[in-house]
PALUM-254160 format. One record per residue (C-alpha): residue number from 0; residue in three letters; x, y, z. Coordinates in Angstrom, 1 decimal, decimal comma. Example, Ala and Ser with C-alpha at 12.3 -4.5 7.8 and 13.67 -1.06 7.14 Angstrom:
REM residues 2
PT   nr  rest       x       y       z
PT    0   ALA    12,3    -4,5     7,8
PT    1   SER    13,7    -1,1     7,1
END
This chain:
REM residues 448
PT   nr  rest       x       y       z
PT    0   UNK    40,6    10,7   -35,8
PT    1   UNK    38,2    10,1   -32,5
PT    2   UNK    40,5     9,9   -29,2
PT    3   UNK    40,2     6,2   -28,2
PT    4   UNK    37,9     5,3   -25,6
PT    5   UNK    39,4     4,2   -22,3
PT    6   UNK    38,6     0,8   -20,2
PT    7   UNK    39,6     0,7   -16,5
PT    8   UNK    39,6    -2,9   -15,2
PT    9   UNK    40,6    -6,1   -17,0
PT   10   UNK    38,5    -8,4   -15,5
PT   11   UNK    34,6    -9,9   -16,9
PT   12   UNK    33,1    -6,0   -17,1
PT   13   UNK    36,1    -4,6   -18,6
PT   14   UNK    36,9    -6,9   -20,8
PT   15   UNK    33,5    -7,3   -22,1
PT   16   UNK    32,7    -3,6   -22,4
PT   17   UNK    36,4    -3,1   -24,7
PT   18   UNK    34,9    -5,5   -26,7
PT   19   UNK    31,5    -4,3   -27,6
PT   20   UNK    32,7    -0,7   -28,4
PT   21   UNK    35,3    -2,1   -30,4
PT   22   UNK    33,0    -4,4   -32,4
PT   23   UNK    30,9    -1,3   -33,0
PT   24   UNK    33,8     1,1   -34,6
PT   25   UNK    35,3     2,3   -31,6
PT   26   UNK    39,2     2,3   -30,9
PT   27   UNK    39,5     1,3   -26,9
PT   28   UNK    42,3     1,4   -24,3
PT   29   UNK    42,1    -1,5   -22,1
PT   30   UNK    43,9    -0,3   -18,7
PT   31   UNK    44,8    -3,3   -16,2
PT   32   UNK    46,8    -2,4   -13,6
PT   33   UNK    48,3    -6,0   -12,9
PT   34   UNK    51,0    -7,1   -12,9
PT   35   UNK    52,2    -3,7   -12,1
PT   36   UNK    50,2    -3,7    -9,1
PT   37   UNK    49,0    -6,4    -7,6
PT   38   UNK    45,9    -7,4    -5,5
PT   39   UNK    45,4   -10,4    -2,9
PT   40   UNK    43,0   -12,3    -4,8
PT   41   UNK    44,6   -12,4    -8,1
PT   42   UNK    47,3   -14,8    -9,2
PT   43   UNK    48,3   -14,5   -12,6
PT   44   UNK    48,1   -11,2   -14,5
PT   45   UNK    45,4   -12,7   -17,3
PT   46   UNK    42,1   -10,6   -17,9
PT   47   UNK    38,7   -12,1   -16,8
PT   48   UNK    40,9   -14,6   -14,0
PT   49   UNK    38,1   -15,5   -11,8
PT   50   UNK    39,5   -15,6    -8,7
PT   51   UNK    36,3   -17,6    -7,3
PT   52   UNK    34,2   -20,0    -8,5
PT   53   UNK    34,4   -21,7   -11,5
PT   54   UNK    30,7   -21,6   -12,5
PT   55   UNK    28,7   -19,3   -13,9
PT   56   UNK    25,7   -20,9   -12,8
PT   57   UNK    22,4   -22,4   -14,4
PT   58   UNK    22,2   -22,2   -17,7
PT   59   UNK    18,2   -23,0   -17,5
PT   60   UNK    16,1   -20,3   -18,6
PT   61   UNK    13,6   -21,2   -15,6
PT   62   UNK    16,8   -19,8   -13,2
PT   63   UNK    17,5   -16,7   -13,0
PT   64   UNK    21,2   -16,4   -13,6
PT   65   UNK    20,1   -19,3   -16,9
PT   66   UNK    17,9   -16,4   -18,0
PT   67   UNK    20,3   -13,5   -17,6
PT   68   UNK    22,8   -15,5   -19,9
PT   69   UNK    20,4   -16,6   -22,2
PT   70   UNK    19,5   -12,8   -22,9
PT   71   UNK    23,4   -11,9   -23,0
PT   72   UNK    23,5   -14,2   -25,9
PT   73   UNK    20,7   -12,3   -27,2
PT   74   UNK    23,1    -9,1   -27,3
PT   75   UNK    26,0   -11,4   -28,3
PT   76   UNK    28,4   -11,8   -25,3
PT   77   UNK    32,0   -12,4   -25,7
PT   78   UNK    32,9   -13,3   -22,2
PT   79   UNK    30,0   -16,4   -22,7
PT   80   UNK    31,4   -17,1   -25,8
PT   81   UNK    34,8   -17,5   -24,0
PT   82   UNK    33,2   -19,5   -21,1
PT   83   UNK    31,6   -22,5   -23,7
PT   84   UNK    34,9   -22,8   -25,5
PT   85   UNK    36,5   -23,3   -21,9
PT   86   UNK    33,2   -25,0   -20,6
PT   87   UNK    34,1   -28,4   -18,1
PT   88   UNK    31,1   -30,8   -17,1
PT   89   UNK    28,5   -29,4   -14,1
PT   90   UNK    25,3   -30,7   -15,3
PT   91   UNK    22,8   -27,4   -16,4
PT   92   UNK    25,8   -24,8   -14,4
PT   93   UNK    28,2   -23,4   -17,1
PT   94   UNK    31,4   -24,0   -15,0
PT   95   UNK    34,9   -23,6   -16,7
PT   96   UNK    38,6   -24,5   -16,6
PT   97   UNK    39,0   -21,2   -15,5
PT   98   UNK    42,8   -20,9   -16,8
PT   99   UNK    41,2   -22,3   -20,2
PT  100   UNK    38,7   -19,4   -20,0
PT  101   UNK    41,0   -16,4   -19,2
PT  102   UNK    43,4   -17,2   -21,8
PT  103   UNK    40,7   -17,4   -24,2
PT  104   UNK    38,9   -14,2   -23,1
PT  105   UNK    42,6   -12,8   -23,2
PT  106   UNK    43,8   -13,8   -27,0
PT  107   UNK    39,9   -12,6   -28,2
PT  108   UNK    40,5    -8,9   -26,3
PT  109   UNK    44,0    -8,6   -27,5
PT  110   UNK    44,0    -9,9   -31,2
PT  111   UNK    41,6    -7,3   -31,7
PT  112   UNK    42,3    -4,4   -34,0
PT  113   UNK    40,6    -1,8   -32,2
PT  114   UNK    41,4    -3,1   -28,7
PT  115   UNK    44,8    -2,3   -26,7
PT  116   UNK    45,5    -3,9   -23,9
PT  117   UNK    48,1    -1,3   -21,3
PT  118   UNK    49,3    -2,6   -18,1
PT  119   UNK    49,4     0,6   -15,7
PT  120   UNK    47,6     2,1   -13,0
PT  121   UNK    45,0     4,8   -13,5
PT  122   UNK    44,2     7,2   -10,8
PT  123   UNK    41,4     9,4   -12,8
PT  124   UNK    37,9     9,0   -14,0
PT  125   UNK    38,0     8,4   -17,9
PT  126   UNK    35,6    10,4   -20,3
PT  127   UNK    34,6     9,1   -22,8
PT  128   UNK    35,4     5,6   -20,8
PT  129   UNK    33,9     2,9   -18,5
PT  130   UNK    35,6     1,9   -14,7
PT  131   UNK    35,2    -1,8   -14,4
PT  132   UNK    37,6    -2,5   -11,5
PT  133   UNK    35,5    -4,4    -9,2
PT  134   UNK    35,5    -4,4    -5,6
PT  135   UNK    39,1    -4,4    -5,1
PT  136   UNK    39,6    -1,4    -7,1
PT  137   UNK    42,7     0,6    -6,4
PT  138   UNK    43,5     2,5    -3,3
PT  139   UNK    44,0     5,7    -5,1
PT  140   UNK    41,2     5,5    -7,8
PT  141   UNK    39,2     5,3    -4,8
PT  142   UNK    39,8     8,1    -3,5
PT  143   UNK    39,4     9,7    -6,8
PT  144   UNK    35,8     8,4    -6,8
PT  145   UNK    35,2     9,2    -3,7
PT  146   UNK    36,1    12,9    -4,2
PT  147   UNK    33,9    12,8    -7,4
PT  148   UNK    30,9    11,3    -6,3
PT  149   UNK    31,3    12,2    -2,2
PT  150   UNK    32,4    10,3     0,7
PT  151   UNK    29,1     8,2     1,3
PT  152   UNK    29,3     7,1    -2,1
PT  153   UNK    31,4     4,5    -1,9
PT  154   UNK    31,3     1,2     0,3
PT  155   UNK    34,6    -0,9     1,6
PT  156   UNK    32,4    -3,4     3,3
PT  157   UNK    30,1    -5,6     2,7
PT  158   UNK    27,2    -6,8     4,6
PT  159   UNK    24,4    -8,5     3,5
PT  160   UNK    21,4   -10,0     4,8
PT  161   UNK    19,4   -13,0     3,0
PT  162   UNK    16,0   -12,1     1,1
PT  163   UNK    12,9   -14,2     0,7
PT  164   UNK    10,1   -14,3    -1,7
PT  165   UNK     7,0   -12,6    -0,7
PT  166   UNK     5,4   -15,4    -1,9
PT  167   UNK     7,1   -17,9     0,2
PT  168   UNK     6,3   -16,2     3,2
PT  169   UNK     3,5   -17,8     5,1
PT  170   UNK     1,0   -14,9     5,5
PT  171   UNK    -0,8   -16,6     8,5
PT  172   UNK     1,9   -16,5    10,8
PT  173   UNK     4,3   -13,4     9,4
PT  174   UNK     2,0    -9,8    10,3
PT  175   UNK     2,6    -6,6     8,8
PT  176   UNK     3,5    -4,1    11,6
PT  177   UNK     6,0    -1,5    12,4
PT  178   UNK     7,2    -1,3    15,8
PT  179   UNK     4,6     1,4    17,9
PT  180   UNK     2,5     1,4    14,6
PT  181   UNK     5,6     3,9    13,6
PT  182   UNK     7,6     4,0    10,3
PT  183   UNK     4,7     3,4     8,1
PT  184   UNK     5,3     3,8     4,5
PT  185   UNK     3,4     5,8     2,4
PT  186   UNK    -0,1     4,7     1,2
PT  187   UNK     0,2     1,6     3,5
PT  188   UNK    -1,4     1,9     6,8
PT  189   UNK    -0,3    -1,7     8,0
PT  190   UNK     2,9    -0,5     8,9
PT  191   UNK     6,6    -1,3     6,7
PT  192   UNK     7,7    -4,5     8,3
PT  193   UNK     6,8    -8,0     8,0
PT  194   UNK     6,9   -10,1    11,6
PT  195   UNK     7,8   -13,6    12,0
PT  196   UNK     6,8   -13,8    15,7
PT  197   UNK     8,5   -16,9    18,5
PT  198   UNK     7,8   -18,5    21,4
PT  199   UNK    10,7   -18,8    23,9
PT  200   UNK    11,3   -22,5    22,6
PT  201   UNK    11,5   -21,5    18,9
PT  202   UNK    13,7   -18,7    19,7
PT  203   UNK    16,2   -20,8    22,1
PT  204   UNK    16,0   -23,8    18,5
PT  205   UNK    16,6   -21,6    16,6
PT  206   UNK    19,7   -20,1    18,8
PT  207   UNK    20,9   -23,6    19,1
PT  208   UNK    20,7   -23,9    15,4
PT  209   UNK    22,3   -20,7    14,3
PT  210   UNK    25,2   -20,8    17,0
PT  211   UNK    26,5   -24,5    15,8
PT  212   UNK    25,7   -24,3    12,5
PT  213   UNK    29,0   -24,3     9,6
PT  214   UNK    30,4   -20,9     8,6
PT  215   UNK    32,1   -20,7     5,2
PT  216   UNK    35,4   -20,2     5,2
PT  217   UNK    36,3   -16,5     4,3
PT  218   UNK    39,2   -16,1     1,2
PT  219   UNK    42,4   -14,3     2,8
PT  220   UNK    41,4   -11,3     0,5
PT  221   UNK    37,9   -11,5     2,1
PT  222   UNK    38,8   -11,4     5,9
PT  223   UNK    37,9    -8,2     7,7
PT  224   UNK    37,2    -7,5    11,3
PT  225   UNK    33,4    -7,6    12,6
PT  226   UNK    32,0    -4,1    14,2
PT  227   UNK    28,9    -3,9    15,5
PT  228   UNK    27,0    -2,3    12,7
PT  229   UNK    28,0    -5,3    10,4
PT  230   UNK    28,1    -8,1    12,9
PT  231   UNK    27,0   -11,4    11,8
PT  232   UNK    23,8   -12,9    13,8
PT  233   UNK    25,0   -16,1    14,2
PT  234   UNK    28,3   -14,1    15,8
PT  235   UNK    25,9   -11,5    17,7
PT  236   UNK    24,1   -14,8    19,6
PT  237   UNK    27,7   -16,3    20,3
PT  238   UNK    27,8   -13,5    23,3
PT  239   UNK    25,1   -14,2    24,9
PT  240   UNK    21,8   -15,9    24,5
PT  241   UNK    19,2   -12,7    25,0
PT  242   UNK    21,7   -10,9    22,6
PT  243   UNK    20,0   -11,3    19,4
PT  244   UNK    16,4   -10,4    21,6
PT  245   UNK    17,9    -7,1    22,5
PT  246   UNK    19,2    -6,2    19,3
PT  247   UNK    17,6    -7,2    15,7
PT  248   UNK    15,0    -9,4    17,5
PT  249   UNK    13,8    -7,5    20,1
PT  250   UNK    10,1    -8,0    20,3
PT  251   UNK     9,0    -4,8    22,3
PT  252   UNK     6,4    -2,5    20,6
PT  253   UNK     4,7    -5,6    18,2
PT  254   UNK     1,5    -7,2    19,1
PT  255   UNK     1,4   -10,3    17,3
PT  256   UNK    -2,5   -10,2    15,8
PT  257   UNK    -3,4   -13,8    16,6
PT  258   UNK    -1,7   -13,6    20,6
PT  259   UNK    -3,5   -10,3    20,8
PT  260   UNK     0,6    -9,3    22,9
PT  261   UNK     3,7    -9,2    22,5
PT  262   UNK     6,0   -12,3    21,5
PT  263   UNK     9,1   -13,7    23,3
PT  264   UNK    11,2   -12,7    20,0
PT  265   UNK    10,8   -11,6    16,5
PT  266   UNK    12,3   -11,7    13,2
PT  267   UNK    11,3    -8,5    10,6
PT  268   UNK    11,7    -8,4     7,5
PT  269   UNK    11,9    -5,1     5,1
PT  270   UNK    10,5    -4,7     1,7
PT  271   UNK    14,3    -5,0    -0,7
PT  272   UNK    11,9    -3,9    -3,5
PT  273   UNK     9,1    -0,9    -4,5
PT  274   UNK     6,3    -3,9    -5,8
PT  275   UNK     7,3    -5,7    -2,4
PT  276   UNK     8,2    -8,8    -4,1
PT  277   UNK    11,6    -9,3    -2,2
PT  278   UNK    12,0    -9,4     1,7
PT  279   UNK    15,2    -8,7     3,7
PT  280   UNK    15,8   -10,3     7,1
PT  281   UNK    16,5    -7,0     9,0
PT  282   UNK    19,4    -7,3    10,8
PT  283   UNK    20,6   -11,0     9,5
PT  284   UNK    23,6   -10,5     8,0
PT  285   UNK    25,8   -13,8     8,2
PT  286   UNK    28,9   -15,9     7,3
PT  287   UNK    26,7   -19,2     7,3
PT  288   UNK    27,1   -21,4     4,4
PT  289   UNK    24,3   -21,4     1,7
PT  290   UNK    23,1   -24,4     2,9
PT  291   UNK    23,2   -23,9     6,5
PT  292   UNK    21,0   -20,7     6,0
PT  293   UNK    18,4   -22,1     3,9
PT  294   UNK    18,2   -24,8     7,0
PT  295   UNK    18,6   -22,4     9,9
PT  296   UNK    16,6   -19,7     8,8
PT  297   UNK    13,9   -21,6     7,3
PT  298   UNK    12,9   -22,4    11,8
PT  299   UNK    11,5   -19,1    11,3
PT  300   UNK     8,2   -19,2    12,1
PT  301   UNK     6,5   -18,3     8,7
PT  302   UNK     9,7   -18,5     6,7
PT  303   UNK     9,4   -22,8     6,8
PT  304   UNK     9,2   -22,7     3,1
PT  305   UNK    10,8   -19,8     2,6
PT  306   UNK    12,5   -19,3    -1,0
PT  307   UNK    15,8   -17,7    -0,7
PT  308   UNK    16,2   -15,1    -3,5
PT  309   UNK    19,7   -14,0    -2,3
PT  310   UNK    21,9   -15,9     0,1
PT  311   UNK    24,0   -13,5     3,4
PT  312   UNK    27,6   -12,7     3,4
PT  313   UNK    30,1   -10,7     4,9
PT  314   UNK    33,0    -9,8     3,3
PT  315   UNK    35,5    -7,3     1,9
PT  316   UNK    34,2    -5,1    -1,3
PT  317   UNK    33,8    -1,8    -2,8
PT  318   UNK    31,1    -0,8    -4,0
PT  319   UNK    28,9     2,4    -5,3
PT  320   UNK    25,6     3,9    -3,5
PT  321   UNK    24,6     3,2    -7,3
PT  322   UNK    20,6     4,5    -6,7
PT  323   UNK    22,4     7,6    -5,0
PT  324   UNK    25,3     8,6    -6,8
PT  325   UNK    24,8     7,6   -10,3
PT  326   UNK    22,8     8,4   -13,8
PT  327   UNK    20,0     5,3   -14,4
PT  328   UNK    22,8     4,0   -17,1
PT  329   UNK    25,0     3,5   -14,4
PT  330   UNK    26,9     6,5   -15,6
PT  331   UNK    28,3    10,4   -13,6
PT  332   UNK    25,2    12,1   -13,2
PT  333   UNK    27,0    15,5   -14,4
PT  334   UNK    29,2    12,9   -17,4
PT  335   UNK    26,9    10,6   -19,3
PT  336   UNK    30,5     9,0   -20,7
PT  337   UNK    31,5     7,8   -18,3
PT  338   UNK    30,5     4,9   -17,0
PT  339   UNK    31,0     2,3   -14,1
PT  340   UNK    30,1    -1,4   -14,5
PT  341   UNK    30,6    -4,6   -13,0
PT  342   UNK    30,7    -5,6    -8,9
PT  343   UNK    31,7    -1,8    -8,4
PT  344   UNK    28,1    -0,9    -9,7
PT  345   UNK    26,3    -3,1    -7,0
PT  346   UNK    26,0    -6,4    -8,5
PT  347   UNK    27,4    -9,6    -7,5
PT  348   UNK    28,2   -12,0    -9,2
PT  349   UNK    30,1   -13,2   -12,6
PT  350   UNK    26,9   -12,9   -14,7
PT  351   UNK    25,9   -10,1   -13,5
PT  352   UNK    29,0    -8,5   -13,8
PT  353   UNK    29,7    -9,5   -17,3
PT  354   UNK    26,2    -8,0   -18,1
PT  355   UNK    26,7    -4,7   -16,5
PT  356   UNK    30,0    -4,3   -19,2
PT  357   UNK    28,1    -5,7   -22,2
PT  358   UNK    25,7    -2,7   -21,8
PT  359   UNK    28,1    -0,3   -20,5
PT  360   UNK    29,6    -0,9   -24,5
PT  361   UNK    26,8    -0,2   -25,7
PT  362   UNK    25,4     3,2   -23,9
PT  363   UNK    29,2     4,3   -24,5
PT  364   UNK    29,1     3,7   -28,4
PT  365   UNK    25,4     5,2   -28,4
PT  366   UNK    26,8     8,1   -26,8
PT  367   UNK    29,3     8,5   -28,8
PT  368   UNK    26,8     8,4   -32,0
PT  369   UNK    25,2    11,0   -30,6
PT  370   UNK    22,2     8,5   -29,3
PT  371   UNK    20,7     8,7   -25,5
PT  372   UNK    21,5     5,5   -23,4
PT  373   UNK    18,7     2,8   -23,0
PT  374   UNK    18,2     0,1   -20,7
PT  375   UNK    16,2    -3,1   -21,4
PT  376   UNK    12,5    -3,4   -20,6
PT  377   UNK    11,9    -4,6   -17,0
PT  378   UNK    10,3    -7,5   -17,7
PT  379   UNK    13,9    -8,9   -18,7
PT  380   UNK    16,3    -9,9   -16,2
PT  381   UNK    18,6    -7,2   -17,5
PT  382   UNK    17,0    -4,6   -17,5
PT  383   UNK    14,8    -5,8   -13,7
PT  384   UNK    18,3    -5,5   -12,4
PT  385   UNK    19,2    -2,2   -13,6
PT  386   UNK    16,3    -1,1   -12,3
PT  387   UNK    17,3    -2,2    -9,2
PT  388   UNK    19,9    -0,1    -9,3
PT  389   UNK    18,2     2,9   -10,0
PT  390   UNK    15,4     2,4    -8,0
PT  391   UNK    16,4     0,6    -4,1
PT  392   UNK    16,3     2,7    -1,1
PT  393   UNK    19,8     4,4    -1,2
PT  394   UNK    19,9     4,5     3,0
PT  395   UNK    19,7     0,8     2,8
PT  396   UNK    21,2     0,0    -0,1
PT  397   UNK    23,9    -3,6    -0,8
PT  398   UNK    24,7    -5,7    -4,2
PT  399   UNK    22,1    -7,9    -5,8
PT  400   UNK    22,1   -10,8    -7,9
PT  401   UNK    20,4   -11,6   -10,6
PT  402   UNK    16,8   -13,4    -9,4
PT  403   UNK    13,1   -13,6   -10,5
PT  404   UNK    12,1   -10,8    -7,7
PT  405   UNK    13,4    -8,3    -9,6
PT  406   UNK    11,1    -9,0   -13,1
PT  407   UNK     7,8    -7,2   -13,2
PT  408   UNK     4,8    -9,8   -12,3
PT  409   UNK     2,9   -11,5   -14,4
PT  410   UNK    -0,4    -9,9   -15,5
PT  411   UNK    -2,7   -13,4   -14,0
PT  412   UNK    -1,2   -14,6   -11,2
PT  413   UNK     0,2   -18,2   -11,6
PT  414   UNK     0,5   -20,4    -8,3
PT  415   UNK     2,8   -22,8    -9,8
PT  416   UNK     6,2   -21,6    -9,0
PT  417   UNK     7,8   -23,5   -12,2
PT  418   UNK     5,1   -22,6   -14,2
PT  419   UNK     5,7   -19,2   -13,5
PT  420   UNK     8,9   -19,1   -13,9
PT  421   UNK     8,6   -20,5   -17,3
PT  422   UNK     6,3   -17,9   -18,1
PT  423   UNK     8,3   -15,0   -17,4
PT  424   UNK    11,5   -16,2   -19,0
PT  425   UNK     9,3   -17,3   -22,2
PT  426   UNK     8,1   -13,4   -22,0
PT  427   UNK    11,6   -11,7   -21,4
PT  428   UNK    13,7   -13,6   -24,0
PT  429   UNK    10,5   -12,0   -26,6
PT  430   UNK    11,1    -8,8   -25,2
PT  431   UNK    14,7    -8,5   -25,1
PT  432   UNK    14,4   -10,0   -28,7
PT  433   UNK    12,6    -7,1   -29,6
PT  434   UNK    14,5    -5,0   -27,5
PT  435   UNK    17,6    -5,8   -29,6
PT  436   UNK    15,9    -5,7   -33,0
PT  437   UNK    15,3    -2,2   -32,9
PT  438   UNK    15,4    -0,8   -29,2
PT  439   UNK    11,7    -0,4   -29,7
PT  440   UNK    10,6    -1,8   -26,1
PT  441   UNK    13,1    -0,1   -24,1
PT  442   UNK    12,8     3,6   -22,3
PT  443   UNK    15,5     6,0   -22,9
PT  444   UNK    17,5     5,8   -19,5
PT  445   UNK    18,1     9,0   -18,5
PT  446   UNK    14,1     9,6   -19,1
PT  447   UNK    13,3     6,5   -16,8
END
């Protein structure tokens, strides 16, 4: 008899991975350290306890999170079935009664004949197995991960700047250039950054809005001391009216082609993906509430109509530098059967975490059967998310939510954003169906 597969972590990703493996005929031991070892966030010992929001976000396929859920349903996602059973009114959002949801997941998992739930802390990496311990990974296991992958592989502090869609940036205002013409991208003579210039008046207006905007109140387990490398933009601005101009908004070395001179201040955007569809506001990690981020950052010239693909945040988090440390199917590079899933891999959100657990279960089952691991095509939301985790710049890697900027663009430009998203979603679901039915359109992950 083959040894049972080990899953570490009974959250969304771990529970889903255990289910997928068990459904494929594998005996699974699911380790959850609560209540033997507690965390600052969890209140119960139930599997899949939701510690923040009670919503999995939109169910509409014209929304990135809705499309990802639709793809996951095609793959037989157990967590979404439990969410449906625990659903409460929330409009188009999949909102749940968190107690009913966790109880439903625990009942489904523990009643499966091939899954054994063990309450203990695991301090070593399993093989074969899946590590899905989330942002509150225990210190002992984190030390083990660092020892195996290197000291720089695991981050413990998450400072994220907003990302906007390139299609929503006013290119009549924002200009392409690098400071003093340096740091140009390979094959790009125009420079690595998009630059949004500000007059003195625009800078003062922006500063007033930034320093008076409403900040999110952090959970106690998210409380972290600021340090200079991750200083929120609004905190930096409060240190002095010129702080941002001598920091991330310094205009030196950037000549506005419209005026032929340097602006009073400049907001720089850095390309987040190879295709140039997503752009990161450099140095603008923030704790502002999401509606406030949208209001304040749209005061930046060139971003008046900005479409935010990801909002900024600063909180305590543990996540791997996936593009620097993991194989494309999110496994150890020297052991393909030790996989990682959930927020630990560098994804953000309930749906994204669950999706990586689902695919980890599928891939580990394939590996144990002697097959190669696979990832869906990059025309799907799940496949595109995995591509980001594989191809993002390791030097600037930050966790990512599902968004349409990740997916391969349509072959023909569609100006209407709503129509474009509908067409992207239709293609994604068709491609995911084909992949599910024969894994015909997927590229083997180890060869991607």
